[in-house]
N, C-alpha and C positions, 0 to 999 in steps of 0.2 A: 583587614590585616590579620595575619596569623599571630598566634601567641608569641612566637619568637620575635617578630617585628615589634610587637608592643613592648616587649622587654627591652629591646634596643632603644626604642624611642624614650622609654622611661629612664634608662641609663644615661642617654644623651641629655635629657632634661635635668637630671640630677647633677651631671657634670657642669652644665651651663649655669645652673643655680649656684653651684659652689664657686665657679669663676666670678659670677656677679657679686656674690657675698664677699669674696676676697678683695675685689675691686673697691667695694664700699668701705671695707675696713681700711684699705690703704688711704682712701680719701679722708676718712675720719681721723686717722692717726697722723696724717700729714707726711706719710712716708714718701720720700722722693725716689723714684725708680730711674736709674741711669739709662737703662735699656729696656723699655717696656715690652718690646717684641721678644727679647731673650727671656724676660721674666715670665711672659705668657707661655713660651715654649716649655720652660722648666715646670711651671705649674701644670701644664697639660700632660707632660711626661709623668709627673708625680701622681696625678689623678689616674692616668692609665695604669701605672704600676699598682696602685691601690686596688683598682678593679681586677687586675690579673691575679693579685694575691687573694682576693676574695674568691675568684673562680677556682683558683688552685686549692683553696681550703675545702671546697665542696665537690671537687672532681675526683672520681674514683678510677677512671680509666688510665692505665699507666702511660700510654702514648700521649694522651691529652695532657697529663701532668708534666711529661717531658717537654712538650711544646710550650706549655705555660712557663716552665722554668727557663727555657731558652729565651722566650719573649721578655721575661723579667730581667734576665741577664743583659739583653740588648738595651732595654730601657735604662738599666743601671749604667751601662757604658755611655749612653747618650747624655744622661744626667751628669755624669762625671765630666764628660767633654764640655758641657755648657758651664758647669760650675768652675772648671779650671781656667776658662777663658777670662782674660781681664775685661772688666766692664767698660 
């Protein structure tokens, strides 16, 4: 595997670890989730947004910065859509 692919695998592993950690916290705290699929989608979108913000902070190329900003705006739109829906 090339260096780029290893970075992707590492990022995916970190995201999965975070999802597992959040699931354990929900179980420990007895939080009842009305729609687990929706909650998972929201968490996934939030994690993706965090990763894009990190990339945006270190990217210097103006076109890539613009792409990241657009992607973050799209994630914000999707997050807002899911949070506005009744559970």
